[in-house]
C-alpha positions in Angstrom: 35.7 -48.3 6.4 37.2 -45.1 8.0 35.3 -42.8 10.2 34.1 -39.5 8.7 35.9 -36.6 10.2 33.7 -33.7 11.4 34.7 -30.1 11.8 33.3 -27.5 14.2 32.2 -24.1 13.0 35.5 -22.6 14.3 37.5 -25.3 12.3 35.6 -24.4 9.1 36.1 -20.7 9.6 39.9 -21.3 10.0 40.0 -23.6 7.0 38.2 -21.2 4.7 39.8 -18.1 6.1 36.5 -16.4 7.0 34.6 -15.3 10.0 32.1 -17.6 11.8 29.3 -15.4 10.6 30.3 -16.1 7.0 30.2 -19.8 7.7 26.6 -19.4 9.0 25.7 -17.4 5.9 27.0 -20.2 3.7 24.8 -22.6 5.6 21.7 -20.4 5.4 22.0 -20.1 1.7 22.4 -23.8 1.2 26.0 -23.6 0.0 27.4 -25.7 2.8 25.6 -28.5 4.7 25.8 -28.8 8.5 24.5 -31.2 11.1 24.0 -31.1 14.9 26.2 -32.8 17.4 24.8 -35.3 20.0 23.6 -32.5 22.3 22.1 -30.6 19.4 23.9 -27.4 20.5 26.7 -27.1 17.9 26.9 -27.4 14.1 29.3 -29.9 12.6 30.5 -30.2 9.1 31.9 -33.0 7.0 35.6 -32.3 6.3 35.1 -33.7 2.8 32.3 -31.3 2.2 34.3 -28.4 3.4 37.3 -29.3 1.3 35.1 -29.6 -1.8 33.5 -26.2 -1.1 36.9 -24.6 -0.6 38.0 -26.1 -4.0 34.9 -24.7 -5.7 35.6 -21.2 -4.2 39.2 -21.3 -5.5 37.9 -22.2 -9.0 35.4 -19.4 -8.7 32.3 -21.7 -8.9 31.3 -21.8 -5.3 30.5 -18.2 -4.6 27.4 -17.9 -6.7 23.9 -18.5 -5.2 21.7 -19.5 -8.2 23.6 -21.1 -11.1 25.4 -18.5 -13.1 24.4 -15.6 -10.8 27.0 -13.5 -8.9 27.4 -13.8 -5.2 25.4 -11.4 -3.1 27.4 -10.1 -0.1 25.0 -8.6 2.4 25.5 -7.0 5.8 21.8 -6.9 6.6 20.6 -10.3 7.9 22.4 -13.4 9.3 20.6 -16.7 10.0 22.6 -19.1 12.1 20.1 -21.9 12.1 19.1 -21.0 15.7 18.9 -17.2 15.7 18.0 -14.4 13.3 20.1 -11.3 13.4 19.6 -7.9 11.8 22.9 -6.1 11.5 24.2 -8.1 14.4 21.1 -7.4 16.6 19.1 -10.5 17.8 15.7 -10.1 16.0 13.9 -11.7 19.0 15.2 -8.9 21.3 14.4 -6.2 18.8 10.8 -7.6 18.4 10.3 -7.4 22.2 11.6 -3.9 22.8 11.9 -1.8 19.6 9.4 -0.2 17.3 9.1 -1.4 13.7 10.2 2.2 12.7 13.4 1.7 14.6 14.2 -1.6 13.0 13.4 -0.3 9.6 15.9 2.5 10.2 18.5 -0.1 11.4 18.0 -2.1 8.2 18.3 1.0 6.0 21.1 2.9 7.8 22.8 0.6 10.3 21.6 2.8 13.1 18.9 1.7 15.6 16.8 4.8 16.0 13.0 5.5 15.9 11.9 7.9 13.3 8.2 8.3 12.4 6.9 7.5 9.0 5.5 10.9 7.7 2.1 10.8 6.0 1.6 12.6 2.7 -2.0 13.7 2.4 -1.9 14.1 -1.4 -0.4 10.6 -1.8 -3.0 9.2 0.5 -5.8 10.8 -1.4 -4.4 9.5 -4.7 -4.0 6.0 -3.3 -7.5 6.0 -1.9 -8.9 7.2 -5.3 -7.2 4.5 -7.3 -8.1 1.7 -5.0 -11.7 2.7 -4.5 -13.0 1.0 -7.7 -11.5 -2.4 -6.7 -14.1 -5.0 -6.0 -14.9 -6.1 -2.4 -13.2 -9.4 -3.1 -9.8 -7.7 -3.6 -7.3 -8.8 -1.1 -5.3 -6.4 1.1 -2.2 -7.2 -0.9 -4.0 -6.4 -4.1 -4.7 -3.0 -2.7 -1.1 -2.6 -1.6 0.2 -3.3 -5.1 -2.0 -0.6 -6.6 -1.1 1.8 -3.8 2.6 1.4 -4.4 2.3 1.7 -8.2 0.2 4.9 -7.9 2.6 6.4 -5.4 5.5 5.7 -7.7 3.8 7.3 -10.7 3.2 10.4 -8.6 6.8 10.8 -7.4 8.7 12.7 -10.1 12.0 12.1 -8.2 11.5 8.4 -7.9 14.7 7.6 -9.8 16.8 9.2 -7.1 18.5 6.0 -5.6 20.9 7.6 -3.2 20.7 6.1 0.2 19.1 9.1 1.9 16.5 9.4 -0.9 15.6 5.7 -0.6 15.2 6.0 3.1 12.9 9.0 2.8 10.9 7.2 0.0 10.6 4.1 2.2 9.2 6.0 5.1 6.6 7.8 3.0 5.7 4.7 1.0 5.0 2.6 4.1 2.9 5.4 5.6 0.9 5.6 2.4 0.5 1.9 2.2 -1.2 1.8 5.7 -3.1 5.1 5.5 -4.8 4.3 2.2 -6.2 0.9 3.3 -9.9 1.0 4.3 -10.4 1.2 8.1 -12.1 -1.6 10.1 -12.1 0.3 13.4 -14.2 3.4 14.2 -11.6 4.7 16.6 -8.4 6.5 15.5 -5.1 4.8 16.0 -3.9 5.0 19.6 -0.8 7.0 20.4 2.1 5.1 21.9 5.5 3.7 21.3 4.4 1.8 18.1 2.6 4.4 15.9 3.0 2.3 12.6 1.6 -0.8 14.2 -1.2 1.1 15.9 -2.2 2.6 12.6 -2.1 -0.8 10.9 -4.2 -2.3 13.7 -7.1 0.0 12.9 -6.9 -1.2 9.2 -6.9 -4.9 10.1 -9.2 -5.4 13.1 -12.5 -4.0 14.4 -11.6 -5.1 17.9 -10.3 -2.6 20.4 -6.6 -2.1 20.3 -4.6 -2.5 23.6 -1.0 -1.8 24.2 -0.3 -5.5 24.4 -2.1 -6.2 21.1 -0.3 -3.4 19.3 3.0 -4.5 20.7 2.4 -8.1 19.4 1.5 -6.7 16.0 4.7 -4.5 16.1 6.7 -7.7 17.0 5.3 -9.5 14.0 6.3 -6.7 11.7 9.9 -6.7 13.2 10.2 -10.5 12.9 9.1 -10.4 9.3 11.1 -7.4 8.2 13.8 -9.4 6.5 15.0 -13.0 6.0 18.2 -12.9 4.0 17.7 -13.8 0.3 14.1 -15.2 0.3 12.6 -15.4 -3.1 10.9 -12.0 -3.0 14.1 -10.3 -1.7 16.1 -11.9 -4.6 13.5 -10.5 -7.0 13.8 -7.1 -5.4 17.6 -7.1 -5.7 17.4 -8.1 -9.4 15.1 -5.1 -9.9 17.4 -2.8 -8.0 20.4 -4.1 -10.1 18.7 -2.7 -13.2 18.4 0.6 -11.3 14.6 0.3 -11.1 13.3 2.9 -8.7 12.3 2.0 -5.1 8.6 1.7 -5.9 9.4 -0.8 -8.7 11.7 -2.7 -6.3 8.8 -3.1 -3.8 6.5 -4.0 -6.6 8.8 -6.8 -7.7 8.9 -8.1 -4.1 5.1 -7.9 -3.9 4.7 -9.9 -7.1 6.8 -12.8 -5.8 5.2 -12.6 -2.3 1.9 -13.3 -3.9 2.7 -17.0 -4.2 1.0 -19.3 -1.8 4.4 -20.8 -0.9 5.7 -17.5 0.3 3.8 -14.5 1.8 0.4 -16.0 1.4 1.3 -19.2 3.4 -0.3 -17.9 6.6 -3.7 -17.8 4.8 -3.5 -21.6 4.3 -2.8 -22.0 8.1 -5.8 -19.8 8.8 -8.1 -22.2 6.9 -6.7 -25.1 8.8 -7.0 -23.5 12.2 -10.5 -22.2 11.4 -11.6 -25.8 10.6 -10.0 -27.0 13.8 -11.7 -24.3 15.9 -15.1 -24.9 14.3 -15.0 -28.6 14.8 -13.1 -28.6 18.1 -11.0 -31.4 16.6 -7.3 -30.4 16.2 -6.2 -33.9 15.2 -8.9 -34.1 12.6 -7.8 -30.9 11.0 -4.2 -32.1 10.8 -5.4 -35.5 9.4 -7.3 -33.8 6.6 -4.3 -31.8 5.5 -2.1 -34.8 5.6 -4.5 -36.5 3.2 -4.6 -33.5 0.9 -0.9 -32.9 0.5 0.6 -31.5 3.7 0.1 -29.5 6.8 0.9 -25.8 6.3 2.8 -23.7 8.8 5.4 -26.3 10.0 9.1 -26.8 9.6 11.6 -24.4 8.0 14.8 -25.6 6.2 16.9 -22.8 7.7 15.8 -23.7 11.3 16.2 -27.4 11.9 15.4 -27.0 15.6 12.4 -24.6 15.1 11.8 -21.2 13.8 12.8 -18.7 16.5 10.4 -16.1 15.0 7.5 -18.4 15.6 8.6 -19.0 19.2 8.7 -15.3 19.9 5.4 -14.4 18.3 3.5 -17.4 19.9 4.9 -16.4 23.3 3.4 -12.9 22.9 0.2 -14.3 21.5 -0.2 -16.7 24.4 0.1 -13.8 26.8 -2.7 -11.9 25.1 -5.3 -14.6 25.7 -3.9 -17.5 27.8 -7.4 -19.0 28.4 -8.9 -18.5 24.9 -10.3 -21.8 23.6 -9.2 -20.9 20.0 -5.7 -20.6 21.3 -5.8 -23.9 23.0 -6.9 -25.6 19.7 -4.1 -23.9 17.8 -1.6 -25.0 20.4 -3.0 -28.5 20.2 -2.4 -28.5 16.4 1.2 -27.4 17.0 1.7 -30.1 19.7 0.3 -32.8 17.4 2.7 -32.0 14.6 5.7 -31.6 17.0 5.0 -34.9 18.8 4.1 -37.0 15.7 6.1 -35.5 12.9 8.9 -33.9 14.8 8.4 -30.5 13.2 7.8 -27.2 15.0 5.6 -24.3 13.9 7.1 -21.7 11.6 6.4 -18.0 11.5 3.4 -18.4 9.2 1.6 -20.6 11.8 2.3 -18.0 14.6 1.1 -15.2 12.3 -2.1 -17.0 11.5 -2.7 -17.7 15.1 -2.3 -14.1 16.0 -4.6 -12.8 13.3 -7.3 -15.3 14.2 -7.3 -14.4 17.8 -7.5 -10.7 17.2 -10.4 -10.7 14.8 -8.4 -10.0 11.6 -9.5 -11.2 8.1 -7.9 -14.3 6.6 -5.6 -12.3 4.4 -4.3 -10.1 7.2 -1.2 -12.2 7.7 -0.2 -11.7 4.1 -0.6 -7.9 4.4 1.4 -7.8 7.6 4.1 -9.8 5.8 4.1 -7.5 2.8 4.4 -4.3 4.7 7.0 -5.7 7.1 9.1 -7.1 4.2 9.0 -3.7 2.4 11.5 -2.5 4.9 13.8 -5.4 4.0 13.4 -5.1 0.3 14.4 -1.4 0.4 17.4 -2.2 2.6 18.6 -4.8 0.0 17.9 -2.2 -2.7 20.2 0.3 -1.0 23.0 -2.4 -1.0 22.3 -3.3 -4.6 22.3 0.3 -5.9 25.9 0.5 -4.6 27.0 -2.5 -6.6 27.7 -3.1 -10.3 24.5 -2.6 -12.3 22.7 -5.3 -14.2 24.9 -8.0 -12.8 22.3 -10.7 -12.6 22.3 -12.6 -15.9 22.2 -16.4 -15.4 22.5 -18.5 -18.6 19.8 -21.0 -19.5 20.6 -24.6 -20.5 18.8 -25.1 -23.8 16.9 -28.3 -24.0 14.8 -27.7 -27.1 15.0 -29.0 -30.6 18.3 -28.7 -32.4 18.6 -25.8 -34.9 17.3 -26.4 -38.4 19.8 -26.7 -41.2 
């Protein structure tokens, strides 16, 4: 039996006639399988797989993502399997030094520049009025969906989908989403380099804000701002392809984000960590989840060696309270899963750890995720508005009864 020939990323790029970044994009979307070499530092590809993929591309059948859907060429986010990039900038570096406002501008315009999100007092008043009747049991993301819908209904120019208009809409929309949430803190948002994160802190935690805490929240927002064609982003692009206005695009993303396997995943981690902290038994909490179907917050198919977003956020969280017993329990849960199952924490685990340690409610992670990803959804909408309209029309494979004579 012959030995399988393996190709490096450079080899594959040459064979396919594309850049290395494009090869990474094929991998991140599941179009091309890769594996690690012996040292774990380089991706290798089966020559047979590469040749088959090249043949599919030549026949026009390898460029689509879902069956029957057109290819989505995007210049926003690249996932290499080890690193997340926003428009060629390392997301880890951005999270540590840039404001969420700067990163949103980068995603929308390609320019890394801080611009505040202007508040609209009339929109805030409307959003507060329409969310006031919601029951106390309403989640933060329930409120966000109502806020976005109300803001869209009030914007008579909402169908202006030119890039500049979408950027302006995005800034005002995000400002309204935060300002209309009920406050948990008696003190006004602190001034500083992260005004959006500071305003959001006052809506999520009654504990005093500090520069380090706000910086960690800002980092979480940056790390969650986009993640290529996640399910909610795909839904947002489908909405944009029909020329739905930006508020409807964000509403489409929020609808998909509501699933427990997407934006709400951090809430499941909060439940597990709360049990572990209450009992002081990290291994027991893991054991109970293993019995009931799986341990949330671990492993990510796009990051075989660990989610870099989780590593960045956990590093910042550890610096906030290095001697906090609750943090020690959370890290013990992570160590148990890594040593026994060989899987590392994902960003949902890191987000849940952060919200627990800072006195935020169980659904805070979902709200952080939603507001962060709003920036990404609108960036993808800007790309989609420039493409051919209504281009997403996959065909179903009928499996019902045959037609009657």
